[in-house]
C-alpha positions as CSV (number, residue, x, y, z in Angstrom):
1,M,27.4,57.8,-5.4
2,N,26.7,54.3,-7.1
3,Q,30.2,52.7,-7.8
4,K,29.1,51.2,-11.4
5,K,28.0,55.1,-12.9
6,L,31.8,56.1,-12.2
7,I,33.0,53.5,-14.8
8,K,33.6,54.7,-17.9
9,K,32.6,52.2,-20.7
10,S,34.0,51.9,-24.2
11,A,31.8,52.7,-27.0
12,V,31.8,52.1,-30.9
13,F,29.4,54.8,-33.1
14,L,29.0,53.4,-36.2
15,D,27.0,54.8,-39.5
16,R,24.6,52.6,-40.8
17,D,24.2,52.7,-44.8
18,G,27.5,51.8,-46.1
19,T,29.0,50.4,-43.1
20,I,27.1,48.1,-41.4
21,N,24.2,47.3,-44.1
22,Y,24.6,47.7,-48.1
23,D,23.7,51.6,-49.2
24,F,21.0,50.9,-51.7
25,G,20.2,54.6,-51.3
26,Y,17.8,55.1,-49.0
27,V,17.5,52.0,-47.1
28,H,13.9,51.9,-45.0
29,T,12.6,48.8,-45.1
30,F,13.9,45.8,-43.5
31,E,13.7,43.9,-46.7
32,K,16.3,46.4,-48.4
33,F,18.7,46.1,-44.9
34,K,21.0,43.8,-45.9
35,L,24.5,43.4,-43.8
36,R,27.9,43.6,-45.2
37,P,30.0,40.5,-44.6
38,N,31.3,39.7,-41.5
39,V,29.7,43.0,-39.8
40,L,27.5,40.4,-37.7
41,K,30.7,38.7,-36.4
42,G,32.3,41.9,-35.6
43,L,29.5,43.2,-33.6
44,K,29.2,39.8,-31.5
45,Y,33.2,40.6,-31.0
46,L,32.3,44.2,-29.9
47,T,29.3,42.7,-27.4
48,K,31.5,40.0,-26.1
49,K,34.0,42.7,-25.3
50,K,31.5,44.8,-23.7
51,Y,31.3,47.8,-25.7
52,L,28.6,49.8,-25.9
53,I,27.1,49.8,-29.7
54,F,25.5,53.0,-30.9
55,I,24.3,53.2,-35.0
56,V,24.3,57.2,-36.0
57,T,22.7,57.7,-39.4
58,N,21.9,60.4,-41.4
59,Q,18.4,59.9,-42.7
60,A,17.8,62.6,-45.6
61,G,15.0,60.4,-47.0
62,I,12.8,61.9,-44.8
63,A,13.0,65.0,-45.5
64,K,13.1,64.3,-49.1
65,G,9.7,63.0,-48.9
66,I,11.0,59.4,-49.8
67,F,9.9,57.6,-46.8
68,K,8.1,58.5,-43.8
69,M,9.3,58.7,-39.9
70,E,7.1,55.7,-39.0
71,Q,8.8,53.6,-41.5
72,L,12.0,54.4,-40.4
73,K,11.0,53.8,-36.8
74,K,9.7,50.5,-37.6
75,L,12.9,49.7,-39.8
76,H,14.8,50.6,-36.4
77,K,12.7,48.5,-34.4
78,K,13.1,45.5,-36.5
79,I,17.3,46.0,-36.9
80,L,16.9,46.0,-32.9
81,I,14.8,42.9,-32.7
82,Y,17.3,41.3,-35.4
83,F,20.4,41.9,-33.5
84,K,18.9,40.8,-30.2
85,K,18.3,37.5,-31.6
86,K,21.6,37.1,-32.8
87,N,23.0,37.9,-29.1
88,V,24.2,41.8,-30.4
89,K,23.4,44.6,-28.0
90,I,22.7,48.0,-29.8
91,H,22.4,50.0,-27.0
92,Q,21.1,53.0,-28.9
93,I,19.9,54.0,-32.9
94,E,19.8,58.0,-33.1
95,F,19.2,59.5,-36.7
96,C,18.7,63.0,-38.3
97,P,15.8,63.4,-40.9
98,Y,16.6,66.7,-41.4
99,H,18.0,68.0,-45.1
100,P,18.5,71.7,-46.1
101,E,17.1,70.7,-49.6
102,G,14.2,68.5,-48.4
103,I,10.9,68.8,-49.6
104,V,8.7,68.1,-46.3
105,K,8.7,71.5,-44.4
106,L,9.3,70.1,-41.1
107,Y,12.4,68.5,-41.6
108,K,13.5,71.1,-44.3
109,K,16.4,72.5,-42.4
110,K,20.3,72.9,-41.5
111,S,20.8,71.2,-38.5
112,Q,24.0,70.4,-36.4
113,F,22.3,66.7,-35.6
114,R,23.4,65.9,-39.4
115,K,26.5,64.6,-39.8
116,P,28.6,66.4,-40.2
117,G,27.5,67.8,-37.5
118,N,28.0,65.8,-34.0
119,L,24.9,66.4,-32.1
120,M,23.7,63.0,-32.6
121,L,27.0,61.9,-30.9
122,K,26.7,64.6,-28.4
123,K,23.3,63.3,-27.4
124,I,24.8,59.8,-26.8
125,L,27.4,60.9,-24.7
126,N,25.1,63.4,-22.3
127,K,23.2,59.7,-21.7
128,W,25.9,57.3,-21.2
129,N,29.3,57.1,-19.2
130,I,31.5,56.9,-22.0
131,D,35.6,56.5,-22.2
132,L,36.1,58.8,-25.5
133,N,39.7,57.5,-25.2
134,K,38.7,54.0,-25.3
135,S,35.9,54.6,-28.0
136,F,35.7,54.8,-31.6
137,M,33.7,55.3,-34.6
138,I,33.8,53.4,-38.3
139,G,31.6,55.0,-41.0
140,D,31.9,55.5,-45.0
141,K,31.4,59.3,-45.4
142,N,33.7,62.0,-45.2
143,S,30.8,63.7,-42.8
144,D,31.2,60.5,-40.6
145,K,34.8,61.5,-40.3
146,L,34.5,65.1,-39.1
147,A,31.4,64.6,-36.8
148,A,34.0,61.9,-35.2
149,K,36.7,64.7,-35.3
150,K,34.7,67.2,-33.8
151,T,33.8,64.9,-30.9
152,K,37.1,63.9,-30.1
153,I,36.0,60.1,-31.5
154,Y,39.0,57.9,-32.9
155,F,37.9,57.2,-36.6
156,E,38.5,55.0,-39.3
157,F,36.3,54.5,-42.6
158,V,35.0,50.7,-43.0
159,K,37.2,48.3,-44.5
160,K,36.1,45.0,-46.3
161,N,36.2,43.1,-43.6
162,F,34.2,44.8,-40.5
163,Y,35.6,41.8,-38.3
164,T,39.0,42.0,-38.8
165,Q,38.9,46.2,-38.9
166,V,37.0,46.2,-35.4
167,K,39.7,43.7,-33.9
168,K,42.8,45.8,-34.9
169,I,41.0,48.7,-33.7
170,E,40.3,47.2,-30.4
171,K,44.0,46.3,-29.9
172,K,44.9,49.8,-30.1
173,F,43.2,50.9,-27.1
174,L,44.5,48.1,-25.1
């Protein structure tokens, strides 16, 4: 067996709106995607420390008919390109388009993919070789905390200075 596959990696799971970027409500264009202070610096630090970086985000705007799936996919593609140009590797973005009160029939449903459910996290864990004991999640809502708890991942609510927060969290795992 490939030795590299046996080595488990540290990972960070990040909520999107309100955690890495400002939450202006249903952010679905790159023009509205504005990073919070020190997020880029924090992500560069995590990249340098060889963390796998994942974004896990509820996107009820699709179910609610506020924007379309294609718009969200286009935004996520631009986000990945933006970070790549800044030497930050986002390994995967998972999103949940479902909401029980949606108006778009295809996406109107309860789903364990939607946080506080943890199927977005489990999907990532099934694909990547991750050491949960050296991984953490940052989010801005109780639903983020509950999803992390269900998955047994250390969680913190996002603080004002993202960079100093990730450095302090990372030191806990050394």
